[in-house]
N, C-alpha and C positions, 0 to 999 in steps of 0.2 A: 421388513415392509417399509419402515420409515426411510431407510436408505434408498429403496426403490422409488418411493414417492418423490424424494428430493431429486433423484436423477431425472425423473420425468419433468418436474418443474423447471430444472435448469436447462434441460434440452429444449422445452417449449419456449422458455424465455429467450434462449439464444436464437431460436428460429424467428421469433417476433422481432428481435433486435436486428438480425441480418436482413430480414425482409424490409425493415424500415430504412436500412442503409443502402439498399439496392438502388443504383442510379443516383446516388448522392452527389451533390456539387459543392465545390469550395466557395461558391459565390454566396455571400450572406443574403438571406431573405428576411424581410420584416413583414410580419402579419399582425393584424389587429387582435388576434386571439383565436382560440379553437373554433372551427366551424362545426355545425352539427354532425357532419360526416366524420370528424376526427374524434368525437367524444367516445369514451369507452366506459364499460361497467367495471367498477372496482368493488371489492368485498371487504368488510370489516366485521369484527365481533361487536355487536351492539350491547348485549347484556349476557351475563353468565360466564362461566369458565369452562372451556372445552374439556370434555371427558370427566367432569366433576359435577355430580348431582348437587343442586343448590340446597341450602339449609331450609328446613321446614318453614313454609309460609312466606319467606322472604327471598328464596332463591328460585332458580329455574331448574325444573326437574322433569325431564322427558316431555318437553312442550309439544303439543300437537295442534293447538289452535292459536291464532293470532289475529288481532283486529286493531284498527286505529279509529280515534274519534276526530271530530272536526278541529280540535286544537293540536292534533298530531301526537297525542298520547297513545301509547301502545298497550294493549291488553293481551295477556297471555293465559291460555289454559294450560297450567302446569300439571299435566295429567297424572304423573306418578306421585305428586304431592297433594293431590285432591284439593287444589286451591287455584285462585285467580290472582295474578299479579298485574299491577299497573306500572308502566315504565314511563317516567317523565324526563324531559331534558330541559335544563335551565337555560337562561339567556347566555350564560357563560359556557354552555355546551356540556355541563355535568349531567351524566346519565344516572338516574336513581331507580332502583327496583323497589317498589312499594307493595306491602301486603294489602291486597284489596278485598278479597273475600275468601272464606273457607278457613277451617281450623287445621287442615292437614289430616283429618280423620275421615276414613272412607265410609261415613254414614251420612244420613240426611236429616237435618232438623232446620226448618226455616227460621231465620233470625229476625222475625218480625217484631218491631217495637210494641210494647204493651204497657199498660199503666203500672204494672207491678215490677217489671224488669226491662229497662231500656237496653235493647240489643241492636246490633248492626250486622253488616255483611260479614265481618270478620268472625262472628260467632256462628254463622251458618256453616253447614257441612255439605260436601260434594263427594261423589263417588266416580273417580276417573273421568273428569270432564275433558272432552276432546274438541269442542267447538265453542267459539265465542264471537259475538257480533255486537255492534253498537248502533243505536238509532240516532236520528238527528237531534233528539232531546238529551242525549247522553245516557239513556238507559242501556244497561248491558244485559245481553241474553247469553245463556250458557246451555250448550248441549251436554247435559249431565248423563253421560253415556251409560255408566254402570247402574244408574238408577232408572234408566229408560224414561227420563223426563226432560222438559225444557224449563229452565229457571229464568227468573228475571231479577236483576239487581237495580233498584230504583236509583235515579240520578240525584234525587233531592233528599233532604232530611238526613236520617240516619242510614241511608242506603239499605232499606229493607229488602230482604230476599224473599221471593215467593215462588211457588210452582205455577207456571203459566199453563202448562199442558202436560198430561201424562200422569200415571199413578206410580208412586214410588215402588220400585222393585217388582213391578208387574208388567211384563212384556206382552204386547198384543198389537192389533191392527185396527182397533175401533175408530171409525170415521164419523163425520157428521155429528161431532160431539163438542162439548165445550169444557175447557179446563181439565180437571182430574178424571173426567169420565172418558177422555180420549186415551189411546194407547200407542206407544212407540216400542221399537225394538233396537236398542243400542244406537240411538241417533248420534251423528257425528258433526257434519258441517251444517252451518246455518247462515243466512244472510237476511238483512232487512231491506225492503224496497222503499221508495220515496213516499209511499202511502202508509207505511208502518206495518205492512204485511211481512210475516216471516216465512221463508222457505227453508225446509229442513231436509237434509239427506238422512232418511230413515234407513240406515245402513243394513241392519239385520232383516228388514222387511223388503229390501230391494225396491224401495219406493222414494218418491219425492212428495213431501207433505206441505201443506200450506196452513198457516195459522193467521187468521185475520187480526186486525188491531182490537177486535172485540173478543178475541180468544177462541173463535170457532175453528175447529180442526177438520181438514178434509184431505182426501187423496188427490194430489195434483197431477202426478204422472207415475206410470207403472201400472200395467194392466191387471196384475194379480199379486197380492201380498205374499211374500215368501218365495215366489217363483223367480229365479234368476234367468236372464236372457239378454239378448242384444238387438231385439227388433226395434226398428224405427217405425214411426207412424203416429196415429192418434194416441194421445197421452193416456187416456183412461181405458181404451179398449184393445190397443195393439202393442204399444211400446213396452219394452222391458229393460231392466237394468241389472247389474251384478255388483252388489256391495258398494253403491255410490258413497263417497265420503266428503266431497267438497262441492260447494255451490257458490255462484257469483251472479250478480244481476247487472245488466246494462240496458236501460230503456225497456223495450218489450221482449228482451231475450234473457232467459235464465240458462246459465251454463253449468254443467255438471261434470265433476271429475268422476267418471264411471270406472272406479278403481279395478274391479274384477275383469272388466272388458278391455282395459288398457287403452282407453280413448276418452276424448272430451265430447260430451253430447250437448246439444242445444235444444231448449224448449221455447217455442214462441208463446209468450205468456197469454196473449189475447186469444189464441186458437188452441193452445195446449198440444200443438204438433211437435213431435220429437224427431230430430235427425242426428246423424253423427257429424260433428263439426270438424274434428281433427283426429287423425289416427284411424286405425282399422281394428275393429273388435277382434280380440284374441291374437293379434299380431304384436309381439313384443320386440323392443329394441330401443335405440336412441337416435334413429335417423332423423335428421332435419329435412324439411322439404315442404311441399304443398299438400294440403288436405289429407287424403288417405295414404299418400306416399310416406308421410312421417310416421314414426312409431314411438310409443311410450311403454313404460312398464310400471304398473300399479300407481298411476298418478293419484295423489291423495288430496292435494289442495289446489284450488283455482281462485284467482283474484282478478278483478277488473278495474279499469280506469274509465270512469264515466265520460270524461271529456274526449277521449280518443277511441274508446271501445277496445283497446288492446287488453289481452289476457296474459296472466302470468301463472305458470303451473309448477307445482312441486312434484317432480317426476321421481318418486320416492325410491324405487328399487334401483334406479340408475344414478342416484345421488347427484342430480343436476336440476337446474332451474331453466324452464323453457319460456319463451315469449311467443305469443300467437297474435299476428296482425291480420287484418282482412281489408281488402280493397275490392269492392264489388263482390264477385263470386270467388275471388282468389284468396285462399287462406294460407298463410305462410307461417311455418313453425321453425324457430331457431333456438339454439342453446345459448343462453347468455351467461351462465355461471356454472361452475363445477366441472369435474373431469369424469366423464361417463364410466361407470363400473368400478371406479376407484374411490373408496371412502377415505375421509380424513378430516382435519380441522384447519387446514392451512388457509390463510387469507392471502390476497394478492392485490398489490397496488399497480401491478403491470397490466393485468387484464383478468377479469373475473373467471374466465375459463381456465385459468391456472390455479384457481382456488379449489377447495374440496369441501364437501358436505358429507354427512352420514345420516342417511334415511330421513331427509327433510319431509315434513308432512304439511305444515300450515304455511300459507303465504298470503300477504296482504300488500296492496299497492297504495302508497300515500299519493303518488303521482306517477307519471311516466319517467321520473328521474330518481325516485326512491321506492324501494321494495324491501319489505321485512320478511324474513323466513324463519319459521320455527324449525331449527336444525335439531330434530328430536333426539337422535342417539348421541349427539354431542352436548346435549343439555344447554344449548345456547340459542339466542336470537341473533341472527346475522342480518347485516344491512347491506343492500346493494345500492350503489349510487352511480348514476350516469354522469360522468364528468368530462 
């Protein structure tokens, strides 16, 4: 298989080279630098070693969630290691993976400081966390999937860990509740809006939930807990989802990676109306195009850039990264990285579509020039840069 992948890469690289040579002239041309139209995406391995599960607490092990803070630090839900890592980059460009939270043990005990025993986030435990998000104050939120809870890691002091919502190891659908009286079922993706509200992909319940800054939990979209479907319409009475895993917010729009339906959905936050934004429910593939003509296969992660409104999608089963742009009513989907249907760990400085991923799930955009990907089966965090 490795020989086959290498042949594909060489063939595509030759095609790109020949295309660039077509119509070449011997007359030297001087330009001031690359124009926006000549920029290209390139892929590198930002952290971790391909095909090697990282060491307990300090390595990357089957990462599924990824987030960035306002300083550009990257947070990773290292799912198989039951821990959270923080990746920093020095001024000299040195990348360091730091143990941030969790003991690596798949049980849950909040590491809240007390007078008798001063503890911190590193002494708390998680159970298969799959989602991570950071608010404007630097607090980190974790979808602790195996425990059916949403956790909070404080940004100050000893970084105390607390349970924001849900009851440990108790799956359910209880709404209009606060804190541990609420219930979730295998929550995965989550995102914080500018007001401090959390939106959660409650995957096992086929719902989108909202947690206010005061900790109140409610059903935000999905007409019936536990019922999978693909209906658009009023969020609380008509719309249905199928195993949603990723969420992203831009302005008044909440975008959902509706994994089981193989499409990206949009929820207008002010009205809670739901529509299908990209792809067609139950139609699988990797076709680029506009709106419903494009296809996905089990997209798991979605990220947004506030300044542009562009979206980035981890198209998991196709091993590729997609970009969604919109202008007026025209929504355009393109593949920016990865080779559809072929998994691998190759990077490419020629063009990102010559690189390979293996079941990427999480994605976060630092800007329209830098995107981080949780390359789950490769145990790595990959970095896409537009240069």
